N, C-alpha and C positions, 0 to 999 in steps of 0.2 A: 288436646288434638281431637278434631271431630271425626266421627265414624265415616267410612267411605260413602255410605248411603246419603249422609247429609252433604258431603262434598259434591257428589254428583247430582242428586235429585233436588236438593235445595239451593245450593250455591251455583250450580251450572246445569240447570235442568234442560236448557236449550240444546245441549249436546245429545242427550238420549231421546229427546222427544221425536226426532226424525224416525228412529227405529219403531216407535209406537205408532206414529201416523202411518207408516208404511203398511201396518197390519190392520188398519181400520176396515179395509174392504173385505177381510176374511172373518171379521168378528161375528157376523151373523151365522155363518156356517159353524163356527166353533161353539156358539151358544146353542144352536140346534143339536149339535152332537152331544154336548154334556147334559142338556135337558133330556135327551133320549136315554143316556146312561142313568140319570137320576130316576127317570120314570120306570126303567126296568128294575130298579131296586125299591120301587114303591114310594118314592118321594115326589110330591106334587107341591113344590114351594110356592107360597104367595108373597113371602117377604124374605129377602136375601141380603146378607152383608157381603159386599165385594171388597175384600181386604187387600190393600195395595192395588187399587183400581187403575193406577196410571191416569191416562186421559179419559177414562170412562168408557172405552169402546165396548166392553162386554156389558157394563151396567146399562148403557143406552139400549142395546139390543134386547136385554131382558125386559126393560121398560116397554119396548115396542110389543112384546109378547104378553103384556098385561101384568107383569110381576113387579111388585114394589121393591125398590133397591136403595140401600144406603151404601155409597161408595166412599171409601176412605183411602187417603194416601199421604205420605210424608211431605210431598211436594206441593206448596201453595200454587206454583205455576201450573202444574198438571191439573189441579182441582179447578182452577180458573178456566182452563180449556174445556174440561169436562162439563162445567156448569153452562158455558156458552153452547156447547154441543147439545146438551139436553134440551135447551130452549129451541135451538134451530131444528131439532128433530121432534119437537112437540111432545116430549115425554117428561118435562119438568114437574108435572103433577104426580108422576110415578117414581121418579128417580131424584135423589138428592145427594149431595157430595159434601164431605167434611175433611178438613186437614187433620190428620191424626197419625201419630207414630204408633206402629203396630205393637211396640213394646209397652204401650200404655193404653191399649185399646179398650180395656174394660172400664177405665176411668172416663174416657171420652164418651163412651156409649153406655154409661151406667144405668140409664133408665130404659134401655132398648132391649127388645127380644126379637129373635129371628127364627125362621124355619130352618135356616142353614147358612153356612159360610162358604164362599168360593174364594180360592186363592190360586191365581192362574199365571201361566207363562213363567214358571220358576221364579216366583216372587216371595219365596220362603227359604229360610236357611241362611239369611244374611248375617246372623249373629252367632255368638258362642252357644254351645249345646244347652247350657242352663237357661239362657234367654229364650232360645227356640222352644224349649219345653214350657216355659212360663207363658209364652204367647198362645200355645195350644190350650193350656189350662184356662187362660183368660177367655178364649173364644168359646170353650165349653160352657162357661157361665153365661154367655150371651145367647145361647141357643136353647130352644124349647126341648122338652123331652121328646125323644125319637126324631130329633132334627139331625142334620148332617154337617160334616166338613168335607168339602170337595177340593182336592189339591191336584193341580196339574204341574208336573215337575220333570226335570231331566232324571234319567234312571242311572244310578251309580253303576250297575252291572254293565250297561251298554258303554258308558264312558271308559271303564277299565279296559275293554276290548278295542275301543275305537278312538282312543284319545289322540287328539292332534295338537301339537305344540303351538302352531301358528294359524292365523286366519285373518281375513279382512272383510270389511263391508264398505259399500259406497252409497251415500244418500245425497244426490244432487252435487253440491260443491263441498261435501264433507266425506273424507275417507277415515275409516276407523281401522287401525292395525291392532291385532290381538296377539299377545304373547301369553301362553297359558302354562301353568304347572298344575299337577295333581298329586296330592299326598295320599297314598293308599292307606297309610296308618290312621289318618284322621278323616278320610273321605271328604277333604276340602279342596276346592279348586281356587287358584289365585290367578286372575287374568288382568294383565296390564293393558288398558285401552289407551292407545295413542291417537288423539284426534288431530287430523290435519285438515286445514281449510284452504280451498283453492281461491286465489285472488284473481283479479281481472286480467293480470298478465299471464295467467295459467300456472303460475308457480304455487307451491303449497307451503304453508307456514304452520308451525306447531301451535295449536290452540290450547291443548290441555292433555295431561297424562294422569290417569287415575288407575289404581289397582283395586279391583273388586274381589271380595272373598265370599264364597258360597259353600255351604255344607250340602252334600248330596247323600241320598239314602238308597239302599236296596229295598226291595219290597218287604222283606222280613224285618228290616230296621224301622221302616215306616210303621208297620203294625205294632212294633214294640213301643216306639215313642208315643204313638197315639193312645195305646191302651194304658200307658203309664199316666196319662193326663186326663182320664175320664171318658175317653171315647172307646168304641168297639169297632174293629175292622168289619167292613161290609162287603166291599168289592174292589176290584182293580180292572181298568180297561186301558186300551192304547190311548196315549195322550194326543195332543194336537200335531198336525203335520201329516205326513204320509202314513197311512194306517198299515199295520203289519198283519191284518187278518187274525188268524188263529195262532199266531206266534206266542210262545210262553212269555211270561213277564220278564224273564231274564234277557230276552231278545229285543224287547221294546226300547226304542230310543227315549221315549217319553212315557210317563205313567199318568193315568188319571185315577187317583186313589180316592176312595170314598169311605169315610168312617161315620158311624152313627152314635149319637148320644143315647145311652140306654134309658129305658123308661124309669121314671122316678121310683125309687124303692126296690128296683129289681137288681139283684146281685148276680154277678157272673158266677157260674159253677166252674171250679178249677178242674 
């Protein structure tokens, strides 16, 4: 039985692509924001891995700002869209895209080195804890000394206090119903997405139903998992969306978490 990521992003990519396309217009502002965060922490990247890049909306904006990017995603369909978009935005000389499963990212990019990795819009935590740990360890091997991993993700602490069992979204002729559960013991969400397509007679028919599972972390848990995989915690900022100013990390809906790869030969002092 295939993993839900393959079912949705590979076998039925057209269902989720509308959610990605809706956010293309804000990608530039999001890139400006996280480059500001990275700059405040002393990072001035020239070459970035955009891990799980989707249709390449952030990769392309980075390319427009003169940064070289390799964008990878599990979905061949999304990578095709990203490649066409890079050409139409005239950044194909700065940005390239590859189909890659993040679980095997070090094998796909074995000869590559980056100043940092970005993984945005809660595109991490899809797998079991052992696999998630292995992905971070693989990424550490792809990054130069004193490079970074920047993760933008939902905040477990906020979810615990604000969890909603149901929701829905609409994209033109597509309605997505969401039925959610949250397991506090494992910090995993399970969301059943029911896709309904509107026909010419205005009626809706069931197109697809898929249940996605995602692991969420509190700030201290993120620090722990990153430091176990070769990284060192650097900073945390508010994630994308409405910013909460000086709110403490426990109050933020989304986190922008930055870890650094320590200098070669430098050992942490306990």
